[in-house]
C-alpha positions in Angstrom: -0.1 0.1 0.0 1.5 3.7 -1.4 0.9 6.6 0.9 -1.3 8.8 -1.1 0.8 12.5 -1.7 -0.9 14.2 0.6 0.3 11.8 3.4 3.7 13.7 2.7 7.4 12.4 4.2 7.4 15.9 4.6 5.5 16.7 7.3 7.5 16.5 10.2 9.7 18.7 8.5 7.4 20.9 7.9 6.4 21.2 11.4 9.7 22.4 12.4 10.2 24.9 9.8 6.7 26.4 10.2 6.9 26.8 14.4 10.2 28.5 15.3 11.1 27.6 19.2 10.6 24.2 17.7 13.5 24.5 15.5 15.8 25.8 17.3 15.0 23.5 20.4 15.8 20.6 17.9 19.1 22.2 16.8 19.9 23.5 20.6 19.2 19.8 22.1 21.4 18.7 19.4 24.1 21.0 20.5 23.9 20.0 23.8 24.8 16.4 22.9 27.7 17.3 20.8 29.2 19.3 23.8 28.2 16.0 26.4 30.1 13.7 23.5 33.0 15.4 23.4 33.7 15.8 27.2 32.4 12.2 26.9 35.2 11.5 24.8 37.5 13.8 26.3 37.1 11.8 29.8 37.7 8.8 28.0 40.6 9.4 26.0 42.5 10.8 29.7 41.1 7.8 31.3 43.4 5.4 29.8 42.2 5.2 26.0 45.5 8.3 25.4 47.9 4.7 25.8 47.1 3.9 22.3 46.4 7.5 20.9 48.0 10.3 20.9 46.8 13.9 19.9 49.6 16.4 20.4 47.3 19.2 20.2 44.3 17.5 21.7 41.3 15.9 20.5 39.0 19.0 19.6 39.4 20.4 16.2 37.6 23.6 16.6 39.9 26.4 18.1 37.3 27.9 20.1 36.5 25.0 22.2 39.8 23.3 22.6 40.8 25.0 26.1 37.4 23.6 26.8 38.0 20.6 26.0 41.2 20.0 27.2 40.4 20.8 30.5 37.3 19.0 30.4 35.5 21.9 32.1 31.7 21.0 32.8 30.5 24.8 32.7 32.0 26.4 29.7 30.9 30.2 29.0 32.1 29.9 25.4 29.4 27.1 25.0 26.3 29.4 26.2 28.1 31.9 23.9 27.5 30.2 21.1 24.0 28.3 21.8 22.7 31.8 22.2 24.4 33.7 19.3 22.9 30.6 16.6 19.4 30.9 18.5 19.2 34.2 18.1 20.4 33.6 14.7 17.7 31.4 13.7 15.1 33.7 15.1 16.0 36.0 13.0 16.1 34.6 9.8 13.1 33.0 10.7 11.1 36.7 11.6 12.5 38.0 8.2 10.1 36.0 7.0 11.6 34.3 4.1 10.7 30.8 4.4 13.5 29.1 1.8 16.3 31.0 3.7 15.2 29.9 7.4 15.2 26.6 5.7 18.8 26.8 4.3 20.1 28.4 7.6 18.4 25.6 9.9 19.3 22.7 7.6 23.3 23.8 7.8 23.2 24.4 11.5 21.1 20.5 12.0 22.7 19.0 8.6 26.8 19.5 10.5 25.4 18.9 13.8 24.1 15.1 12.4 27.2 14.9 10.6 29.2 15.1 13.8 27.2 13.0 16.2 28.1 9.8 13.7 31.7 10.7 14.0 31.0 11.6 17.8 29.6 8.0 18.3 32.3 6.5 16.7 35.2 8.4 18.8 33.1 7.0 21.7 32.7 3.5 20.8 37.0 3.4 20.1 37.8 5.2 23.5 35.8 3.4 25.2 37.3 0.1 24.0 41.1 1.8 23.8 40.8 2.8 27.5 40.3 -0.8 28.3 43.4 -1.8 25.8 40.3 -4.4 24.4 40.5 -5.0 20.8 43.5 -2.1 20.2 47.2 -2.7 21.1 50.2 -0.3 20.3 50.0 2.8 20.2 49.5 5.8 17.5 50.0 9.1 16.9 47.7 11.7 15.0 49.3 15.1 13.9 46.7 17.7 14.4 46.8 18.8 10.3 45.3 14.4 9.8 43.0 14.6 12.3 41.6 17.9 10.4 41.8 16.2 7.0 40.5 12.9 8.3 37.6 15.2 9.7 37.1 16.9 6.3 37.1 13.8 4.4 34.2 12.9 6.7 32.5 16.0 6.5 32.4 15.6 2.5 31.0 12.3 2.4 28.1 13.3 4.5 27.9 16.2 2.0 27.6 14.5 -0.9 25.1 11.8 1.4 22.9 15.3 1.4 23.5 16.3 -2.0 22.3 13.4 -3.2 19.0 13.4 -1.2 18.4 16.8 -2.2 18.3 15.9 -5.8 16.0 13.1 -5.2 13.5 14.9 -2.7 14.1 18.6 -3.5 14.2 20.1 -0.6 15.8 22.9 0.9 16.6 21.8 4.1 18.5 18.7 3.1 20.1 22.0 0.6 21.2 23.5 3.9 22.7 20.5 5.6 24.7 19.8 1.7 26.1 23.2 1.9 26.7 23.5 5.7 28.7 20.3 5.7 30.8 20.9 2.5 31.5 24.4 3.3 33.3 22.7 7.1 34.9 20.3 5.1 36.8 23.1 3.2 37.6 24.4 6.5 39.2 22.5 7.9 41.0 21.1 4.8 42.5 24.5 4.3 43.3 24.4 7.7 44.7 21.1 7.4 47.0 22.5 4.8 48.2 25.8 7.0 48.8 23.5 9.9 50.8 20.4 7.7 54.4 21.3 8.2 56.6 20.4 5.2 58.6 17.3 4.9 62.3 17.9 6.1 64.7 17.6 3.1 66.9 14.2 3.1 70.7 15.5 4.4 72.9 15.0 1.2 
């Protein structure tokens, strides 16, 4: 039995796009969960995973939060600053009464969070077992530029996935998610190139 056109699969998405407080609440919930996942990964790393994985410049890639994550701060002023800043930005975008623009902006922020959560879950599983040396042996060091490069690849893949969904579905929210992931992939790639130190030349 097929769903009729009236019973569209976009009804839930439309509910959020037409209710600013629901939209902000969803993003804020994902953002808070992002911080919780990050701090949990930092604790797993401190409590034993670092015997197998070394990150000389820390596990956090966003310079804005590197100090908070390194110190595993439960309360972060930067966290609340960004929370209210993005919430205010979403509110302004909604009040401009340009639905397509709000769908793009909201899609960018939510899409980045969805991709980031998948990366967090993978890292949590790796650090959870690594701190017990379960299934992991030896030690590997990730230079910061390499971590940025891997993150760039991850977000690029999610961006391509969202792009394919947009081409099939044509929803501006998904286009926003595509733009958000691809822009972050480009940013991490540029940062990676800047951070990478040239290999020393062989002495003759």
